C-alpha positions in Angstrom: 57.4 103.3 -186.3 55.5 100.3 -185.1 57.3 100.3 -181.7 56.7 104.0 -181.2 53.0 103.6 -182.2 52.6 100.7 -179.8 54.3 102.6 -176.9 52.1 105.7 -177.5 49.0 103.5 -177.4 50.1 101.8 -174.2 50.9 105.1 -172.5 47.5 106.5 -173.4 45.8 103.4 -172.0 47.9 103.5 -168.8 46.6 107.0 -168.2 43.1 105.3 -167.8 44.5 102.6 -165.6 44.7 100.0 -168.3 48.1 98.3 -168.2 49.1 96.7 -171.4 52.4 94.8 -172.0 54.1 93.1 -174.8 54.3 89.3 -174.4 54.0 86.0 -176.2 52.1 82.7 -176.0 53.3 79.1 -176.5 50.6 78.5 -179.2 51.7 81.5 -181.3 54.9 80.6 -183.0 56.7 80.2 -186.3 54.8 77.0 -187.0 51.6 78.8 -187.4 48.4 76.7 -187.1 50.6 73.6 -187.0 52.0 74.9 -183.7 48.6 75.8 -182.5 47.4 72.3 -183.1 50.4 70.8 -181.3 49.9 73.0 -178.2 46.2 72.5 -178.2 46.6 68.7 -178.2 49.2 68.9 -175.4 46.8 70.9 -173.2 44.3 67.9 -173.1 41.6 70.4 -172.2 38.1 69.3 -173.4 36.9 72.9 -173.4 39.2 73.9 -176.3 38.8 70.8 -178.5 35.9 72.1 -180.6 37.1 75.7 -180.9 40.6 74.6 -181.8 39.3 72.2 -184.5 37.2 75.0 -186.0 40.1 77.5 -185.9 42.5 75.1 -187.5 40.1 74.4 -190.4 39.8 78.1 -191.2 43.5 78.8 -190.8 44.3 75.9 -193.1 42.0 77.4 -195.8 43.6 80.9 -195.3 47.1 79.5 -195.6 46.2 77.7 -198.8 44.4 80.8 -200.2 47.5 83.0 -199.5 49.7 80.4 -201.2 51.5 79.4 -198.0 53.4 76.1 -197.8 52.2 74.0 -194.9 55.3 71.7 -195.2 57.5 74.6 -194.3 55.4 75.2 -191.2 55.9 71.6 -190.1 59.6 72.0 -190.4 59.6 75.4 -188.6 60.7 76.1 -185.0 58.1 75.6 -182.3 60.2 77.6 -179.8 60.4 80.7 -182.0 57.4 82.6 -180.5 55.6 85.5 -182.3 55.0 88.4 -180.0 51.6 90.1 -179.6 51.5 93.9 -179.7 50.0 94.3 -176.2 48.3 92.1 -173.7 46.1 92.9 -170.7 47.5 90.6 -168.1 44.5 90.3 -165.7 42.2 89.1 -168.4 44.6 87.7 -171.0 43.1 90.0 -173.7 45.4 90.5 -176.7 45.3 94.1 -178.1 46.7 94.5 -181.6 47.4 98.0 -182.9 47.4 97.9 -186.7 49.4 100.3 -188.7 48.8 100.8 -192.5 50.9 97.7 -193.4 48.0 95.5 -192.0 45.4 96.8 -194.4 46.3 95.0 -197.7 44.7 92.8 -200.3 46.2 89.8 -198.6 44.6 90.8 -195.3 41.3 91.4 -197.0 41.4 87.9 -198.6 42.0 86.4 -195.1 39.2 88.3 -193.5 36.8 87.2 -196.2 37.4 83.6 -195.1 36.5 84.2 -191.5 33.2 82.4 -190.6 30.1 84.4 -189.8 30.2 85.1 -186.0 33.9 84.5 -185.6 34.7 85.3 -181.9 36.8 88.4 -182.4 36.7 91.7 -180.5 36.6 94.0 -183.5 34.4 94.8 -186.5 35.6 92.5 -189.3 33.6 94.5 -191.9 35.3 97.8 -190.8 38.7 96.3 -191.2 37.8 94.8 -194.5 36.6 98.2 -195.7 39.9 99.8 -194.7 41.8 97.1 -196.6 39.8 98.0 -199.7 40.4 101.7 -199.3 44.1 101.4 -198.6 45.4 98.4 -200.6 46.4 100.5 -203.6 49.1 102.0 -201.4 49.7 99.4 -198.8 50.2 96.5 -201.3 53.4 98.2 -202.3 54.9 98.0 -198.8 57.6 95.4 -198.4 56.2 93.5 -201.4 59.6 92.4 -202.6 60.8 90.8 -199.4 60.8 87.0 -198.9 58.9 85.3 -196.0 59.2 81.8 -194.6 56.4 79.5 -196.0 55.4 82.2 -198.4 58.4 82.6 -200.6 59.8 85.7 -202.4 57.5 88.7 -202.1 55.5 86.9 -199.4 55.8 89.3 -196.5 52.3 90.8 -197.0 50.7 87.3 -197.2 52.7 86.1 -194.2 51.6 89.1 -192.1 47.9 88.5 -193.1 48.2 84.9 -192.1 49.8 85.7 -188.8 47.1 88.3 -188.1 44.5 85.5 -188.7 46.5 83.2 -186.5 46.2 85.7 -183.6 42.6 86.5 -184.3 41.3 82.9 -184.4 43.9 81.2 -182.2 43.3 83.4 -179.1 39.7 82.4 -178.5 40.4 78.8 -179.6 42.9 78.6 -176.7 40.5 79.9 -174.2 41.5 83.6 -174.2 39.0 86.5 -174.6 38.3 87.7 -178.1 41.3 89.6 -179.6 40.8 93.4 -179.8 42.2 94.9 -183.0 42.7 98.7 -183.2 42.9 100.4 -186.6 45.7 102.9 -186.6 46.1 103.5 -190.4 47.7 106.9 -189.6 50.3 105.2 -187.4 49.3 107.5 -184.5 49.0 105.3 -181.4 47.7 108.0 -179.0 45.0 109.1 -181.5 44.1 105.4 -182.1 43.5 104.9 -178.3 41.4 108.1 -178.1 39.2 106.8 -181.0 38.8 103.3 -179.5 38.7 104.2 -175.9 35.2 102.9 -175.3 36.2 99.5 -176.8 38.8 99.1 -174.1 36.7 100.4 -171.2 36.0 96.9 -169.9 39.7 96.4 -169.2 39.8 99.4 -166.8 40.1 98.6 -163.1 36.9 98.7 -161.2 
C-alpha cells in the first residue's frame, strides 16, 4: 500500500510539473544519528557544524525516550541506506507521504521533543494532533514485530525515530526543510490535492 500511495502522489505532482523521485542520502542509514554524526564530521563543512550538533542532541534524546539502544546503532551498517519517500532533485527537498502507520503514540512522543522552531516544512502541531486522534488504532499496527536497536515489538518506535532522523537530519545537512504530507487515508492522489499549495514552490517557473 505504501508504494502505491507514493506512486499516486508522485503522479499527481508530475501533472503539475513537479518531478519527485525515490532516492537516499549518505547520512540517512541504519546507524541513525550515529551515522549522521559520522557523515557530518567527514564533510568538514563549517556551515553544518552548529545545525548538526543541535540535531544530534535532540535525536539522542528521542532515541533514549523511545527506549532505543545506541550501542546497536554504533554496531550497525553505515552502508545500509534508508530511502526517502520522494525527493525533488533540483532543490534537494525531501517529501515524505505518511500513511496511518506514522501517526502513533511513539511518533507523538518524538514530536513532543522537537525544539520550538525546528526547521521542518510541515506543521508539527497538526501531525501531533493526528497522532492523538489515530493512536488507538495505529498503535496496534505491527506492534509485535522486532526492530534493530528497539527490540521485540519495537517497529513503531523505530519508525518514529527514523521519521525524526529524516525531519531533523535533512536541514542539519544543508537541505531544505523536509515536507511531510499527511495521508492517513492512504490515498496518495487525494493527499497531493489537499497539500498542493505546500508544494507549489517546487513547480517549475
